[in-house]
C-alpha positions as CSV (number, residue, x, y, z in Angstrom):
1,M,-0.1,-0.1,0.2
2,A,1.4,3.6,-0.5
3,D,2.2,5.8,2.1
4,L,-1.0,7.6,3.2
5,F,-1.6,10.7,1.5
6,S,1.4,10.1,-0.9
7,K,0.6,11.1,-4.6
8,E,-0.1,7.4,-5.2
9,W,-2.2,7.0,-2.4
10,M,-4.5,10.1,-3.0
11,E,-5.1,9.2,-6.6
12,G,-6.6,5.8,-5.2
13,F,-8.8,8.1,-2.9
14,M,-9.9,10.0,-6.0
15,E,-10.7,6.5,-7.7
16,Q,-12.7,5.6,-4.9
17,W,-13.9,8.8,-4.3
18,N,-15.7,9.0,-7.6
19,A,-16.9,5.3,-7.7
20,E,-18.5,5.8,-4.1
21,P,-22.4,7.4,-5.1
22,D,-23.2,8.0,-1.5
23,L,-20.4,10.5,-1.0
24,S,-19.7,11.9,-4.9
25,N,-23.5,12.1,-6.2
26,A,-24.2,13.4,-2.8
27,L,-21.8,16.0,-2.9
28,A,-23.2,16.6,-6.4
29,D,-26.7,17.2,-5.6
30,I,-25.6,20.2,-3.5
31,G,-23.2,21.6,-5.9
32,F,-20.3,21.0,-3.4
33,S,-16.9,22.2,-4.8
34,S,-13.4,22.5,-2.8
35,V,-9.8,21.5,-2.5
36,I,-9.5,19.9,0.6
37,A,-6.0,18.6,2.0
38,Y,-5.1,16.2,4.6
39,G,-2.3,15.8,7.1
40,F,-0.5,15.0,10.4
41,D,-1.0,16.8,13.3
42,G,2.4,18.8,14.2
43,E,3.2,19.3,10.7
44,D,4.0,22.7,9.0
45,Q,1.4,21.3,5.9
46,P,-0.9,18.9,4.5
47,R,0.7,16.1,2.8
48,G,-2.1,15.3,0.5
49,V,-5.1,16.9,-1.5
50,I,-8.0,16.3,-3.9
51,K,-10.0,18.9,-6.0
52,V,-13.4,18.2,-5.9
53,E,-15.7,20.1,-8.4
54,N,-19.6,19.7,-8.4
55,G,-18.9,16.7,-6.3
56,K,-16.5,14.7,-8.6
57,A,-13.3,14.0,-7.8
58,V,-11.2,15.7,-10.7
59,S,-7.4,15.7,-9.6
60,A,-5.4,14.5,-6.3
61,G,-2.0,14.3,-5.6
62,A,0.7,15.6,-2.9
63,Y,0.3,18.8,-1.8
64,D,1.9,21.3,-3.7
65,G,1.5,24.5,-1.9
66,E,-2.3,25.2,-3.5
67,E,-5.0,27.3,-1.3
68,V,-7.3,25.2,0.5
69,N,-10.6,25.4,1.6
70,W,-10.5,22.3,3.9
71,D,-6.9,21.0,5.9
72,I,-7.8,18.4,8.4
73,R,-4.9,17.0,10.3
74,C,-5.0,14.0,12.6
75,S,-2.3,12.1,14.2
76,E,-1.2,9.2,11.9
77,A,-2.2,6.7,14.5
78,Q,-5.7,8.2,14.2
79,W,-6.4,8.5,10.1
80,K,-5.5,4.8,10.6
81,K,-7.9,3.8,13.2
82,W,-10.5,5.7,11.0
83,I,-9.2,3.8,7.5
84,S,-9.2,0.6,9.4
85,K,-12.8,1.1,11.0
86,P,-14.6,4.3,9.8
87,P,-16.0,7.0,12.9
88,G,-19.4,7.6,13.0
89,M,-20.9,11.5,13.6
90,M,-20.6,11.0,17.3
91,G,-16.5,9.5,17.3
92,L,-15.9,12.2,15.1
93,G,-17.7,15.3,17.1
94,M,-15.7,14.1,20.1
95,A,-12.3,13.6,18.3
96,F,-12.8,17.2,17.3
97,T,-14.2,18.4,20.8
98,S,-10.8,16.8,22.3
99,G,-8.1,17.7,19.8
100,K,-7.8,14.3,18.2
101,M,-8.9,16.0,15.1
102,K,-8.3,19.7,13.5
103,F,-9.0,21.5,10.7
104,K,-6.5,24.1,9.9
105,V,-8.8,25.4,7.3
106,G,-12.5,25.0,6.9
107,D,-15.8,25.2,9.2
108,Y,-15.9,21.6,10.9
109,G,-19.3,23.5,13.2
110,A,-20.6,24.5,9.8
111,M,-20.2,21.4,7.9
112,L,-21.8,19.2,11.1
113,K,-24.8,21.2,11.1
114,D,-25.7,20.5,7.8
115,P,-26.4,16.9,7.1
116,R,-25.7,17.5,3.3
117,M,-22.3,17.7,3.8
118,A,-21.9,16.0,6.8
119,T,-23.0,12.1,5.7
120,P,-20.5,12.4,3.1
121,F,-17.8,13.6,5.3
122,I,-18.5,10.4,7.4
123,K,-18.6,8.4,3.9
124,S,-15.1,9.4,2.9
125,F,-13.5,7.6,5.9
126,S,-14.8,4.4,4.5
127,V,-13.9,5.5,0.8
128,M,-10.7,5.8,2.1
129,G,-10.5,2.3,3.5
130,R,-10.5,0.9,-0.1
131,V,-7.5,2.6,-1.5
Protein backbone atom coordinates (compact mmCIF):
# COMPACT_ATOMS: atom_id res chain seq x y z
CA MET A 1 0.00 0.00 0.00
CA ALA A 2 1.22 3.49 -0.82
CA ASP A 3 2.08 5.83 2.05
CA LEU A 4 -0.92 7.59 3.51
CA PHE A 5 -1.66 10.84 1.61
CA SER A 6 1.19 10.30 -0.90
CA LYS A 7 0.56 11.12 -4.58
CA GLU A 8 -0.23 7.46 -5.32
CA TRP A 9 -2.50 7.11 -2.30
CA MET A 10 -4.39 10.31 -3.13
CA GLU A 11 -4.89 9.17 -6.74
CA GLY A 12 -6.38 5.91 -5.44
CA PHE A 13 -8.57 7.91 -3.06
CA MET A 14 -9.81 10.01 -6.00
CA GLU A 15 -10.79 6.83 -7.91
CA GLN A 16 -12.65 5.46 -4.92
CA TRP A 17 -14.28 8.84 -4.21
CA ASN A 18 -15.77 8.95 -7.70
CA ALA A 19 -16.86 5.30 -7.50
CA GLU A 20 -18.93 5.91 -4.35
CA PRO A 21 -22.34 7.43 -5.17
CA ASP A 22 -23.11 8.11 -1.49
CA LEU A 23 -20.15 10.47 -1.56
CA SER A 24 -19.76 11.93 -5.05
CA ASN A 25 -23.45 12.03 -6.03
CA ALA A 26 -24.53 13.31 -2.61
CA LEU A 27 -22.05 16.18 -2.93
CA ALA A 28 -23.01 16.82 -6.55
CA ASP A 29 -26.62 17.23 -5.42
CA ILE A 30 -25.59 20.25 -3.33
CA GLY A 31 -23.07 21.61 -5.85
CA PHE A 32 -20.12 20.97 -3.53
CA SER A 33 -16.76 22.12 -4.92
CA SER A 34 -13.65 22.40 -2.76
CA VAL A 35 -9.97 21.74 -2.44
CA ILE A 36 -9.47 19.43 0.54
CA ALA A 37 -6.09 18.81 2.14
CA TYR A 38 -5.21 15.97 4.50
CA GLY A 39 -2.23 15.63 6.77
CA PHE A 40 -0.77 14.88 10.14
CA ASP A 41 -1.17 16.97 13.24
CA GLY A 42 1.95 18.93 14.13
CA GLU A 43 3.29 19.22 10.58
CA ASP A 44 3.61 22.61 8.89
CA GLN A 45 1.70 21.66 5.78
CA PRO A 46 -0.68 18.92 4.67
CA ARG A 47 0.55 15.86 2.80
CA GLY A 48 -2.15 15.26 0.21
CA VAL A 49 -4.84 17.21 -1.58
CA ILE A 50 -7.96 16.39 -3.58
CA LYS A 51 -9.87 18.83 -5.77
CA VAL A 52 -13.61 18.30 -5.97
CA GLU A 53 -15.85 19.98 -8.55
CA ASN A 54 -19.58 19.52 -8.24
CA GLY A 55 -19.10 16.42 -6.08
CA LYS A 56 -16.59 14.65 -8.34
CA ALA A 57 -12.88 14.45 -7.61
CA VAL A 58 -11.09 15.93 -10.62
CA SER A 59 -7.49 15.81 -9.41
CA ALA A 60 -5.50 14.50 -6.47
CA GLY A 61 -1.91 14.21 -5.40
CA ALA A 62 0.74 15.41 -3.02
CA TYR A 63 0.17 18.86 -1.54
CA ASP A 64 2.11 21.45 -3.53
CA GLY A 65 1.17 24.79 -2.00
CA GLU A 66 -2.38 24.95 -3.35
CA GLU A 67 -4.89 27.20 -1.64
CA VAL A 68 -7.31 24.91 0.18
CA ASN A 69 -10.85 25.23 1.49
CA TRP A 70 -10.38 22.45 4.05
CA ASP A 71 -7.22 21.24 5.81
CA ILE A 72 -7.93 18.26 8.05
CA ARG A 73 -5.29 16.96 10.44
CA CYS A 74 -4.98 14.02 12.82
CA SER A 75 -2.16 11.88 14.07
CA GLU A 76 -1.10 9.12 11.69
CA ALA A 77 -2.36 6.54 14.20
CA GLN A 78 -5.79 8.22 14.32
CA TRP A 79 -6.09 8.31 10.53
CA LYS A 80 -5.18 4.62 10.31
CA LYS A 81 -7.71 3.77 13.02
CA TRP A 82 -10.49 5.56 11.14
CA ILE A 83 -9.49 4.11 7.80
CA SER A 84 -9.71 0.58 9.22
CA LYS A 85 -12.90 1.30 11.21
CA PRO A 86 -14.69 4.43 9.94
CA PRO A 87 -16.12 6.68 12.65
CA GLY A 88 -19.70 7.78 13.02
CA MET A 89 -20.95 11.27 13.69
CA MET A 90 -20.48 10.93 17.46
CA GLY A 91 -16.91 9.62 17.07
CA LEU A 92 -15.99 12.53 14.83
CA GLY A 93 -17.57 15.03 17.18
CA MET A 94 -15.64 13.60 20.11
CA ALA A 95 -12.40 13.65 18.10
CA PHE A 96 -12.93 17.28 17.18
CA THR A 97 -13.80 18.45 20.69
CA SER A 98 -10.91 16.50 22.23
CA GLY A 99 -8.41 17.85 19.68
CA LYS A 100 -7.70 14.49 18.01
CA MET A 101 -8.99 15.96 14.75
CA LYS A 102 -8.16 19.51 13.75
CA PHE A 103 -9.40 21.68 10.95
CA LYS A 104 -6.60 24.11 10.14
CA VAL A 105 -8.85 25.48 7.40
CA GLY A 106 -12.60 24.96 7.11
CA ASP A 107 -15.60 25.28 9.38
CA TYR A 108 -16.22 21.92 11.04
CA GLY A 109 -19.21 23.25 12.99
CA ALA A 110 -21.02 24.51 9.91
CA MET A 111 -20.35 21.25 8.08
CA LEU A 112 -21.72 19.15 10.94
CA LYS A 113 -24.88 21.20 11.13
CA ASP A 114 -25.65 20.43 7.48
CA PRO A 115 -26.44 16.71 7.04
CA ARG A 116 -26.02 17.14 3.29
CA MET A 117 -22.32 17.70 4.00
CA ALA A 118 -21.85 15.73 7.22
CA THR A 119 -23.09 12.41 5.84
CA PRO A 120 -20.71 12.42 2.84
CA PHE A 121 -17.84 13.55 5.12
CA ILE A 122 -18.37 10.47 7.27
CA LYS A 123 -18.64 8.34 4.11
CA SER A 124 -15.21 9.61 2.98
CA PHE A 125 -13.58 7.60 5.77
CA SER A 126 -14.96 4.28 4.51
CA VAL A 127 -13.86 5.30 1.00
CA MET A 128 -10.33 5.86 2.36
CA GLY A 129 -10.39 2.27 3.58
CA ARG A 130 -10.71 1.04 -0.02
CA VAL A 131 -7.45 2.67 -1.17
